[in-house]
N, C-alpha and C positions, 0 to 999 in steps of 0.2 A: 137552529139549536134551541134548547130550553135554557132559560136563565132565570134566576131568582132576583127580582127587581124590587127596589124600594123607591116608590114614587114620591113619598113625603115621609117625614119623621112620624113615628107613632109606636103603637104596641106591636106585638108579634104579627098580628093580622095584616100589617102593611106589607109584609113579604109576599109577593105574588109571583107565580110562575108564568113567564111570558115566552112567546116564540120570537126569536131575534135572528138576524142573519149571522152566520159564522163570521167572526172578524177576519180581515184580510191582513196577512203578514206584511211587515214593512221593515226597512233597514233598521237594525238596532233592537228589534223586537222579535219575539218568538211566539208562535201560536202553539198552545198546549192543549191537548185533549185531556181534560180534567177527569180523573177517575174517582177521586175522593178529596174531601177537605175537612179539616177540623173546625170546630166553633171556638170563638174567642170573645171574651167580654168586651173588648174594644169594638167589635162589630155590633154588639148590643148597644153600646153607648152611641155609636154612629146612627144606628137605627132609631134610637130614642131622640136624636137631634142634638146631642151634646158636642158634636164636632164643629159647630159654628160654620164659618165661611170656608173651613178647610175642605168641606165635602159639599158638592152640589148635587142635587137630586134632579132626575132619577139616577140611581146608582146601583150597580151590582156589587154587593159587599164581598168580603172575603180577603183576609190578609195572608192566607196560605192555601196551598193546594198541592196535590201530587198527581202525576199522570205521565203522558208520553208526548214527545215532540210530534206535532202534526205538520208544521211547516217551520223549518229552522231559519228561513230568510238567510241573512249573512252571518249567522252566529257561529257556524262551524259545527253545530250539533247535527245529529243524524235523525232522520224520520224514524219514529218508534222508540227512540232512546228514552229511558226512564229519567224523570226529573222531579225535583221538588222546587216550589217557588214560595217565597215569603217576603213580607214587608216591602220596603221600597215604595211606600204609599199605595200598595195594592188595596183596592176596594175603597180608596179615599180620593186620590187625585185622578185615578182611572179605574175602570171596572176590574174587579178581582175574581176570586176563585169560585163564587157561587154560580157556576154555569157549566155547561157541557164542554165549552171551549173558552179559553182565556188568552188574550193577546197581552203579553207581558214583556217588560224590558229585559234584555239579555242579562243585565247585571243581577237580576233577581232570580234567574232560572238556573238551578244547580243540578248538573248531571250526577246521578247516584246509581251505584250498582247495588241491587238488592233482590232478594227472593221473597221478601215479605209480601203478604196479601195486601191489597190496596187499602183496606180499612186500617191495618196495622201501620203501614207506611204513612197513611194520612193522619195518624195520631201523633206523629213525631215532630214535624218541622218547627213550627212556632213554639210549641210547648217545651220541647227538649232543648232547642237552641237557647231559649231564654233561661231555662234552669241551669244548663251547663255554663253559659256565659256568666251568669250571676255568681255561681259558686267559684268559677275561675277567678273572678275579680277579688275574692276574699282569700284565695290561696290557702284553702283548708288543708290541714295535715291530719294523718291518722291519729286517732285518740282524742281529737278535739271534740267539743260539743257544739252542735249547731241547733239553734231555734228557728223553726219555720213558722212564721206568723201567717196563718191562712193555709194550713197544711192540706186541706181537702180540695183545694183548687187544683186544676190540672197541672199548673206549674209547680205547685207545692208537692204533689204526688211524684212528679218527675224529679224534682230536686231531692226528694227522699231516696229514691232508688239510686241516683247518682252519688249522693253523699254516703250511703251505706257501702257502695262499691269502693269508695275511697277509704273506708275504715273509720268513718266518723259516727259518733253517737248523735242521734237525732231526737229532738223534742219537737213535737208539732202541736199546733192549736186547732181547735174546732169549736164553733159555737153550738154545734148540734151533737148531743151525746150518741145519737144513732150512727154517727160517722166514725166513732172510735174504732170499731172492728175493722173497717176498711183501711184505716191508717195503720193499725197494728199488723194487718195482713201484708201491707206494703213494706214493712220493716221498721216502722217508727218504734223507738225504744221507750219513749214516754209521751203520753198524750195529756194535754192540759186543756180543760174546758175554758173557753175564752168568754169572760164576762165584761171585757173591756179593760180590766186591770189584772193582769196575770203575774206581775212581778212577785208578789208574795208567794204564790203557789210555785213559781219557778225557783225562787230562792229556797223554798223548802226542799226541793230536789237537789239543787246545786247552790249551796250557800254562797260560794264565791262568784257565782254567775256563769254564763255561758261564754264561749270564745267568739261566737259569731251569730248574727241574726240575719235571716233572709226575710225582709219585711215585704209582704205581699198585700197587706191591707191598705197601708198608706197613712195619711195624716192623722186619722182618728186614733191610731194605736202606736204611732211612732215614738212618742215620749216614753210610754210604758215599755216598749220593746227595748229602747236604749237603757232603761233602768234594769234590764235583765242581764246586761253584759258585765264581764270582768272589766276592770279599769282600763286595760289595754285592748279591749275587744274591738270588733269591726261589725258594722251594719251595712247591708246592701239593700237599698230601697228599689224594688223592681215593680211592684204591683200597685193597683188602685182598687182593690176589692171593696174598700169602704166607700167608693163613689164620691170621694172628696178630691178636689183638683189642686189644692195647695200642696205642692210637692214636699217642701221641707218646713219644719218648725224653725223659728228664728232663735230659740234658746234651748240649750241642752240642760238636762237635769243637773243639779248641783253636784260637783265632784266628778263630772264626766268629761273634763277637758281633754283627756288623753284618748278618748274613743275616736276611732277612725270611721268616716262615713264615705260610702261610695254608692253609685247607682249603676244599673245596667239597663240599656234600652236596645231592643232588637231592631230599632229603626235604622241602626247603622249597618245592618246585615247586608252583605252582597256576596256574589260568587267568589270574589277574591279572598275574603276573610272568613268565609263560613264553610266552604266546600269540604275541607278536611275534617272540620269539627262534625259536620252533619254525617259524613261517611262513617266516622268513628262511632257516632251515636247509633246509626243504623246497624252497624256490624255487632255492636254490643247488645242491641235489642234482638238481633237474629240469634245470637249465642245464648240468650237468656240472662245475661248480666244485668240488663235493665228491664224492669217491668213497665209495660205500656199503660196499664190501668185504664183501659177503655171502659167507660160506664155503659155506653149504649151506642149502637150503630143505627142510623136512620136512613130511610129511603129519601130520594130527592124531594118527593112531594110531601114529606113529613117535616119540612123546614119550620113551619109555624110552631108545631109542638116542640121541636128541638129548641127553638129560641125561648119558648115559654118555660121549659125545664131549666134552661140556663138562667133566665131572669129570676126564677124563684129559688135559685141556689139548691136545686134538688139533686144535682149530679154528684157522684162520688168519684169522679175521674173525668177523662176526656170524652167529649161528645164528637162523633164523626159522622159525616154524611157521605154516602155513596151516590155517584151520579147515575148509576144504573144497577139494577139488582142482578 
């Protein structure tokens, strides 16, 4: 089989396509014929060497993939059954989805009924589960106002379409004025150009503040995002687009003692707590309720260019790779 392998940390060019034996199924693990996989910034961080001792090289990256069961082992799944797989240390502690076949723990292999094309299905798992789970932790209600800090990220775009389906007003940020139109096309009600300090511009739109913030940038903007909230608002910190690893600031802005803080991490995802969520997301994508916002679909041998685009923040949505044309 063909696999995309990282032998050592470095720039996109360290991603090389190699011939490897197809993994052999074993008890508790499922062999998946990978048809498509989405790209995620955590894979970029691993490729760059930021995962420390958590990842040993060489490694096949990929924290998500979609495909069909090739060998179910003792899982109870059927050969040919459509599945999605995500997280559970995929592409970190063991080889992930950047390959034609992936041997994955049963806990991370989720059977899904869908008629979506492989590229569309491949755009969903990690991105939409993260967005859906993050908004769920904030218990958003119709008529509330949500600020998405990092709105043009794939998770930000997914969160927008989910929030609009809930009847929520969405404000999204971008550092790049050329990305305003894609945000508006996706349903964003107000776009704020992010210069690092958006609280004054946000307060000009909503003097009392917003009800909730989905913080996808991280430590560099966290204090400013909190300053955008109403006194009883809630912030969910999910992303690290700012490439800083300190997760929480130690002090809140003055007068913000009633603000609630939460986090969402898809590292807790497994088949028991995610199957129904993911099936619901897929069905809503099929019906048109959720926009998938795929920026570009790559062939397997275009992985270096795909990572280069991700690293340069040139995408306006999800990047997806097909394992065969």
